[in-house]
C-alpha positions in Angstrom: -38.1 58.7 -67.3 -36.2 59.7 -70.5 -36.2 62.9 -72.5 -34.9 63.3 -76.0 -33.4 66.6 -77.1 -32.7 67.0 -80.8 -30.0 69.6 -81.4 -27.0 70.6 -79.3 -27.0 74.3 -80.0 -27.5 76.8 -77.2 -31.1 76.0 -76.5 -30.6 72.2 -76.7 -27.5 72.4 -74.5 -29.3 74.4 -71.9 -32.3 72.2 -71.9 -30.3 69.0 -71.7 -28.2 70.4 -68.8 -31.3 71.6 -66.8 -33.1 68.2 -67.2 -30.0 66.1 -66.4 -28.4 68.3 -63.7 -31.4 69.7 -61.9 -34.1 67.0 -62.3 -31.9 63.9 -62.5 -33.6 62.8 -65.7 -32.0 60.7 -68.4 -31.4 62.7 -71.5 -30.5 61.5 -75.0 -29.0 64.4 -76.9 -29.0 64.0 -80.7 -26.6 66.1 -82.8 -25.9 65.8 -86.5 -22.8 68.1 -86.8 -20.2 65.4 -86.9 -22.1 63.8 -89.8 -23.4 66.9 -91.6 -22.8 70.6 -91.0 -25.0 73.6 -92.0 -23.5 76.4 -94.2 -22.9 78.5 -91.1 -21.2 76.0 -88.9 -17.4 75.6 -88.8 -16.7 73.5 -85.6 -18.4 70.1 -86.0 -16.9 68.7 -82.8 -18.4 71.5 -80.5 -21.8 72.0 -79.0 -23.4 75.4 -78.4 -21.5 76.9 -81.3 -21.7 80.7 -81.8 -21.8 81.0 -85.6 -22.5 84.6 -86.3 -20.9 86.6 -83.5 -19.1 86.0 -80.2 -21.3 88.5 -78.4 -24.0 87.6 -75.8 -25.1 91.2 -75.5 -25.0 93.7 -72.7 -23.9 92.9 -69.1 -25.6 96.0 -67.8 -28.7 95.5 -65.5 -30.1 98.6 -67.2 -30.4 96.6 -70.4 -33.0 93.7 -70.4 -30.3 91.4 -71.8 -28.4 92.0 -68.6 -31.4 91.1 -66.4 -32.1 88.1 -68.6 -28.6 86.8 -68.0 -29.1 87.0 -64.2 -32.5 85.4 -64.4 -31.3 82.3 -66.3 -28.1 82.1 -64.3 -30.3 81.8 -61.1 -32.3 79.1 -62.9 -29.1 77.0 -63.4 -27.9 78.0 -66.9 -24.8 76.3 -68.2 -24.3 79.1 -70.9 -23.8 82.1 -68.6 -21.1 80.7 -66.3 -19.3 79.2 -69.3 -19.5 82.6 -71.1 -18.1 84.4 -68.1 -15.2 81.9 -67.8 -14.4 82.4 -71.5 -14.9 86.2 -71.6 -12.8 88.5 -73.8 -12.7 92.3 -73.2 -15.6 94.0 -74.9 -16.6 96.9 -72.7 -20.2 96.5 -71.5 -20.8 93.5 -73.8 -20.3 89.9 -72.7 -18.2 88.6 -75.6 -16.4 85.2 -75.4 -13.6 83.2 -76.9 -15.8 80.9 -79.0 -13.7 77.7 -78.7 -13.2 78.0 -75.0 -16.9 78.7 -74.4 -18.3 76.0 -76.6 -15.5 73.5 -75.6 -16.4 73.9 -71.9 -20.1 73.3 -72.5 -19.4 70.3 -74.8 -17.1 68.7 -72.2 -19.7 69.1 -69.4 -22.5 67.7 -71.5 -20.6 64.7 -72.9 -19.3 63.8 -69.4 -22.6 64.1 -67.5 -23.8 60.8 -66.0 -27.4 61.5 -67.1 -26.7 62.5 -70.7 -26.1 60.2 -73.6 -25.0 61.8 -76.9 -26.0 60.3 -80.2 -24.2 61.8 -83.2 -26.6 61.2 -86.1 -28.9 62.9 -88.6 -32.5 63.0 -87.6 -34.7 63.2 -90.7 -38.0 62.4 -88.9 -39.0 62.7 -85.2 -39.8 59.0 -85.2 -36.1 58.2 -86.0 -35.4 58.5 -82.3 -37.9 55.8 -81.2 -35.4 53.0 -81.8 -33.6 54.3 -78.8 -36.5 53.7 -76.5 -39.7 55.4 -75.2 -39.3 59.1 -74.4 -41.6 60.9 -72.0 -40.9 64.2 -73.8 -39.1 65.3 -77.0 -37.5 68.7 -77.4 -36.9 70.1 -80.9 -34.0 72.5 -80.5 -32.6 72.3 -84.0 -32.4 76.0 -84.4 -32.9 78.2 -87.4 -30.8 75.9 -89.6 -33.0 72.8 -89.2 -32.2 70.1 -91.7 -34.6 70.1 -94.7 -35.9 66.6 -94.1 -36.7 67.2 -90.4 -38.2 70.6 -91.3 -40.6 68.8 -93.7 -41.5 66.3 -91.0 -42.2 69.1 -88.4 -44.4 70.9 -90.9 -46.5 67.7 -91.2 -46.6 67.2 -87.4 -47.6 70.8 -86.6 -49.8 71.2 -89.7 -48.3 74.6 -90.1 -45.9 76.2 -92.6 -42.5 77.3 -91.3 -41.5 80.9 -92.1 -38.0 82.1 -92.7 -35.7 85.1 -92.6 -32.1 85.7 -93.7 -29.3 86.1 -91.2 -25.8 87.2 -91.9 -22.3 86.7 -90.6 -19.8 89.5 -90.1 -16.2 89.2 -91.4 -13.3 88.5 -89.0 -9.9 90.0 -89.7 -6.3 89.8 -88.5 -5.7 92.7 -86.1 -1.9 92.5 -86.7 -2.5 93.6 -90.3 -4.4 96.8 -89.2 -2.6 100.1 -89.2 -2.6 101.1 -85.5 -1.4 104.6 -86.4 -4.9 105.2 -87.8 -7.3 103.0 -85.7 -7.6 103.6 -81.9 -8.6 101.6 -78.8 -11.6 102.9 -77.0 -15.0 101.9 -75.5 -18.1 103.8 -76.4 -19.1 106.1 -73.6 -22.8 105.9 -72.9 -25.3 107.5 -70.5 -26.1 104.1 -69.1 -22.4 103.5 -68.3 -22.1 106.9 -66.7 -25.3 106.4 -64.7 -24.2 103.0 -63.4 -20.8 104.5 -62.2 -22.7 107.3 -60.5 -25.0 104.9 -58.7 -22.0 102.8 -57.6 -20.2 105.9 -56.3 -23.3 107.0 -54.4 -23.6 103.5 -52.8 -20.0 103.6 -51.8 -20.5 107.0 -50.2 -23.5 105.8 -48.2 -21.4 102.8 -46.9 -18.6 105.2 -46.0 -16.2 103.6 -48.5 -13.5 105.7 -50.1 -13.9 106.9 -53.7 -11.6 105.0 -56.0 -10.0 106.8 -58.9 -10.2 104.2 -61.6 -8.3 106.4 -64.0 -8.8 106.4 -67.7 -10.6 103.3 -68.8 -8.6 101.2 -71.3 -10.4 100.5 -74.5 -11.5 97.0 -75.6 -12.6 97.9 -79.2 -10.5 98.9 -82.2 -12.1 101.9 -83.8 -11.7 102.8 -87.5 -12.5 106.6 -87.8 -14.0 108.0 -91.0 -14.5 111.6 -92.1 -17.5 112.7 -94.1 -15.9 112.2 -97.5 -14.5 108.7 -96.5 -17.9 107.7 -95.2 -20.0 108.6 -98.2 -17.3 107.0 -100.6 -17.6 103.8 -98.6 -21.4 103.8 -98.7 -21.3 104.3 -102.5 -18.9 101.3 -102.8 -21.2 99.1 -100.7 -24.3 100.1 -102.8 -22.5 99.3 -106.1 -20.7 96.2 -105.0 -21.8 92.8 -106.3 -24.0 90.7 -103.9 -24.7 87.0 -103.6 -28.1 86.6 -105.2 -31.1 85.0 -103.4 -32.8 82.0 -104.8 -35.4 82.9 -107.4 -38.3 81.5 -105.4 -37.4 83.3 -102.1 -38.3 86.8 -101.0 -35.5 88.5 -99.1 -36.5 88.9 -95.4 -34.1 90.1 -92.8 -34.3 90.2 -89.0 -34.3 93.9 -88.0 -31.4 93.5 -85.6 -29.1 91.8 -88.1 -29.6 93.5 -91.4 -26.7 93.4 -93.9 -24.8 96.7 -94.3 -25.9 96.9 -98.0 -29.6 96.7 -97.0 -29.1 99.4 -94.4 -27.2 101.6 -97.0 -30.1 101.1 -99.5 -32.5 102.6 -97.0 -30.6 105.9 -97.0 -27.0 107.3 -97.2 -26.9 108.2 -93.5 -28.4 105.0 -92.1 -25.1 103.3 -91.5 -23.8 106.3 -89.5 -26.8 105.9 -87.2 -26.4 102.1 -87.0 -23.3 100.0 -86.9 -21.1 102.9 -87.9 -22.4 105.4 -85.4 -19.6 107.6 -83.8 -21.5 108.6 -80.7 -19.5 108.2 -77.5 -16.2 107.9 -79.3 -13.4 110.5 -79.6 -10.5 110.2 -82.1 -7.3 110.8 -80.1 -5.6 112.2 -83.1 -8.1 115.0 -83.6 -9.8 115.3 -80.1 -13.1 115.2 -81.9 -15.9 112.7 -82.6 -15.4 111.2 -86.1 -18.1 111.4 -88.7 -18.5 107.6 -88.6 -16.7 104.7 -87.0 -16.3 101.0 -87.7 -15.7 99.0 -84.5 -13.7 95.8 -84.2 -14.3 93.5 -81.3 -11.8 90.8 -80.1 -12.7 87.3 -81.0 -10.3 85.3 -78.7 -8.1 85.9 -75.7 -4.5 86.3 -76.6 -5.3 86.1 -80.3 -5.2 88.6 -83.2 -8.7 87.8 -84.6 -11.2 90.8 -84.5 -14.8 90.8 -85.5 -16.3 93.7 -87.6 -19.2 94.6 -85.3 -22.5 94.9 -87.1 -20.9 94.3 -90.5 -23.1 91.4 -91.6 -23.1 91.3 -95.4 -24.0 89.4 -98.5 -21.4 91.1 -100.7 -19.4 88.6 -102.7 -16.1 87.6 -101.1 -14.1 89.5 -103.7 -16.2 92.6 -103.2 -15.8 92.4 -99.4 -12.0 92.2 -99.7 -11.9 95.1 -102.1 -14.4 97.4 -100.3 -13.5 96.7 -96.7 -9.8 97.1 -97.5 -10.6 100.6 -98.6 -11.5 101.6 -95.1 -8.9 103.8 -93.3 -6.2 101.6 -91.7 -7.2 98.4 -93.6 -5.3 98.8 -96.8 -3.1 95.8 -95.9 -5.7 93.9 -93.9 -5.9 90.1 -94.0 -9.2 88.3 -93.4 -9.6 85.1 -91.3 -13.3 84.8 -92.4 -15.4 86.6 -94.9 -19.0 87.6 -94.2 -21.8 85.3 -95.5 -25.6 84.8 -95.4 -27.8 81.9 -94.3 -31.5 81.2 -94.2 -33.2 80.8 -90.8 -36.5 79.0 -90.3 -39.0 79.3 -87.4 -42.6 78.5 -86.5 -45.3 81.0 -85.6 -45.4 79.7 -82.1 -48.8 81.1 -81.0 -50.4 78.9 -83.7 -48.6 75.7 -82.8 -47.9 75.8 -79.0 -50.1 75.0 -76.0 -49.7 77.1 -72.9 -47.3 74.5 -71.5 -45.1 75.0 -74.6 -45.9 71.6 -76.0 -47.2 71.2 -79.6 -51.0 71.4 -80.0 -50.8 68.5 -82.4 -48.6 66.3 -80.1 -48.2 67.3 -76.4 -45.1 65.1 -75.9 -43.1 67.4 -78.3 -41.7 70.8 -77.3 -39.9 73.5 -79.3 -36.9 75.4 -77.7 -34.8 78.2 -79.0 -34.8 80.1 -82.3 -37.1 77.6 -84.0 -39.9 78.8 -81.7 -39.5 82.4 -82.7 -36.9 84.1 -80.4 -33.9 85.7 -82.0 -30.4 85.8 -80.6 -27.9 83.5 -78.7 -29.0 84.8 -75.3 -32.7 84.5 -76.0 -32.3 81.0 -77.4 -30.4 80.0 -74.3 -33.1 81.5 -72.1 -35.9 79.5 -73.7 -33.8 76.3 -73.5 -33.4 76.9 -69.8 -37.1 77.6 -69.3 -38.4 74.7 -71.4 -36.0 72.4 -69.4 -37.7 73.5 -66.2 -41.2 73.2 -67.7 -40.5 69.6 -68.7 -38.6 68.8 -65.4 -41.5 70.1 -63.3 -44.1 68.2 -65.4 -42.3 64.9 -65.3 -40.8 64.8 -61.7 -43.3 67.0 -59.8 -46.4 66.5 -61.9 -46.7 70.3 -61.8 -47.2 73.0 -64.4 -44.5 75.7 -64.1 -46.1 79.1 -64.4 -44.6 81.6 -66.8 -42.6 84.3 -65.1 -44.3 87.7 -64.7 -44.8 89.9 -67.7 -42.3 92.5 -66.6 -39.4 90.2 -66.3 -37.1 89.5 -69.2 -37.8 85.8 -69.3 -41.5 86.4 -68.8 -41.6 88.8 -71.8 -39.9 86.3 -74.1 -42.0 83.3 -73.0 -45.3 85.2 -73.2 -44.4 86.5 -76.7 -44.0 82.9 -77.9 -47.4 81.9 -76.5 -49.5 85.0 -76.6 -47.9 87.0 -79.4 -50.1 88.2 -82.3 -49.9 85.3 -84.8 -50.5 87.5 -87.9 -47.6 89.8 -87.0 -45.3 87.2 -85.4 -41.6 87.5 -86.3 -38.5 86.4 -84.4 -38.1 88.6 -81.3 -35.1 89.5 -79.2 -35.3 91.0 -75.7 -35.8 94.7 -75.5 -37.6 97.2 -73.2 -40.4 97.6 -75.7 -41.8 94.2 -74.6 -42.2 95.5 -71.0 -45.2 97.5 -69.7 -44.6 101.2 -68.9 -44.0 102.2 -65.3 -47.1 102.8 -63.3 -47.5 105.3 -60.5 -47.4 102.3 -58.1 -44.2 101.1 -59.7 -42.5 104.5 -59.3 -43.7 104.8 -55.7 -42.4 101.3 -54.9 -39.0 101.3 -56.7 -37.9 105.0 -56.7 -36.0 106.5 -53.8 -37.4 109.9 -54.9 -40.9 109.1 -56.2 -42.3 112.6 -55.8 -39.5 114.1 -58.0 -39.9 111.4 -60.7 -43.7 111.8 -60.8 -43.3 115.5 -61.5 -41.2 114.9 -64.6 -43.0 115.4 -67.9 -40.7 112.7 -69.3 -38.7 110.4 -67.1 -34.9 110.4 -67.8 -34.1 107.3 -69.8 -31.4 106.1 -67.3 -33.8 106.6 -64.4 -36.6 104.9 -66.2 -34.4 101.9 -67.0 -33.2 101.7 -63.4 -36.8 101.5 -62.2 -37.8 99.0 -64.8 -34.7 96.9 -63.9 -35.6 97.1 -60.2 -39.2 96.0 -61.0 -38.0 93.1 -63.1 -35.6 91.9 -60.5 -38.2 92.1 -57.7 -40.9 90.3 -59.8 -38.5 87.6 -60.8 -37.5 87.0 -57.2 -41.1 86.7 -56.1 -41.8 84.2 -58.9 -38.7 82.2 -58.2 -39.5 81.9 -54.5 -43.1 80.8 -55.4 -42.0 78.2 -57.9 -38.8 76.9 -56.3 -39.2 77.8 -52.7 -35.8 79.4 -52.2 
């Protein structure tokens, strides 16, 4: 049996790997980048390209992104081990050297005995039929689906695609930053402190000696701003020239990736509570928390490229250079890449998908990744892994794979795509708000001190997340054992 996967982004790469490696199915992977790139892509020779950021979110198990990583790693993900092998220092965040990461995935897929790569532009789904009969077809073309194919998919689904705008943050040369002004540090958080406390308590129970880790070396370059500098910067952002939208398009942004100028327009303090929040950081020159901070995260190992964290923008390139260079320590900065905008498209999945994730109008066709209404690299990867297993089970075992439980990270995402409210459906990333609140039974089962927790008027956030993580891990293990017998 043969499966066609259209698109070699994160979801398409994951899906192809699962089908070929874990189910021994023949996969034909179609990718157009060597023939035609989208406005956001810069490496036409690499699969699984990270176009906006080099971050795959938190590594902490007290963050649902952390539990999602562990879930798809157990399911055979190619992305997670590749990311860990290409990791660059970024505190609690899993950030990667983009070329090492994508290069490793590309090499594994191109050299796999069950995967045939076809580098060509697919304008209609029927274009692939000249390569034979396929038992299943996966559309994993992502948010930047080529216009011709997008039109064909609208005809097939009999539904209109929706869109939102996504943005790319600038990358600068760290050697041109004034290191007498910026400082290296990681943001201290309650979650990090809580995890260290749990680890110390576990070591004590095992009779292991306490290890003095010393002062943690920082992974982020931090640009401190005082109150006057912050408001002057906000004023420049508000007044700077922006790249206009097309006349016929309404500007829609994903909440987790709004441009800095859109955030500034919502209120003068918004940036200081968002990408410029100073919480958890101390300026070593003053010994105090700055009024605001711009964080820079390393792009590559052994390189000088640094990403401006959360600084997506549609300011013109000239305005970016002028305004960003006015930040403390950046008066002589040189940019490797300026910020930019691109349009993302997606389907309202509850309207177009069956419960087995095939299209209602054609049950041989499946959607995977951002085009199905999840948002983020990690979430796209997760749905690629899951759809791979759905199809693999269906074709090789004649079995319908059940959706993971609602209070697991993968289960939350998958259920949102099938059972989400269609009228309010927008691309979704993983967060604790998708999970059910802890019940009394959950607290009794997962807490070591349930009586104490039940007496709390409001459960401490770190304790609550620990219990939700324990519940998620337990439920996923039960589901995995039931479905895969291991």
